[in-house]
C-alpha angles and dihedrals in degrees: 000000000000109000123219110252109234131199117195118206116207140170104185145004097349100219092151089048088054091052090051094048091047089051090052091050091048092050094246088115101048105141094057135042130203104234099161139030116197121195130186092207131055087215094059108126087206086081090063091049090052093049091051088058093045093246119150116248137204129189127204101176118212090223094057103042131051108235099258092046090048092052091048091050092049091049092051090049092050092050092047088055093046091236116192099182131030116206120193113210110176092329104166099202123087105229118237120246088249091056093047090050091056090058099028112179089358101090120086129191136184119218122195097231139052101272136250082039117081096002137123136063114352093015105116139115116350092352089074093053093043088054093048092051092045090053091050097232116173094207132038131155143148137298131204112204142165112258116243133167089276110081108248089347103110128113113294116239102176141357134186125192125224125192118242111226125217096245097040121142121195087258097051091045092049091053094048093048089051095048100038100035121008100047091045104046102034099065093042093048091049089053092049091048092049090049089054092047092052095057 
């Protein structure tokens, strides 16, 4: 069986990357393999996680590349590695329409809310959880979707709900959404998507 070659794009700690690599090691992700981790910051701890798993890394630091040049360099790197699927895991740059077109229907993202709630430009990281708590929602969660030109507007592939507790802070809610939703549904959805791609 020919596995789908996956590149994971990260900006920070890489906790979702870790969940994906662990799923691959455990055989949960069997139709795809992470062959490349790309970061837009030299400080991204995701790079250390990748190295531990023996996965090749590439860095295109935001401070060293203008945005268009950085995107072009990433695209060239993806093509050189014959990447079939691009997975965003805490990647803090909204991709340009030109980039999305190059990998149309082959870029996945996870968002820490139940889209279409609390999505769109500026809704990332703790901002999402702050907004959910400010609105007083009783349930939040995570969504895996296909990336399109519209920020957080692509087709939804999977969602998992997480209860909001009375004393939650944005930080406690973020941790629970990661543990109970993100780390569970992202690797499984990537596997399902790779299985579909391989047919």
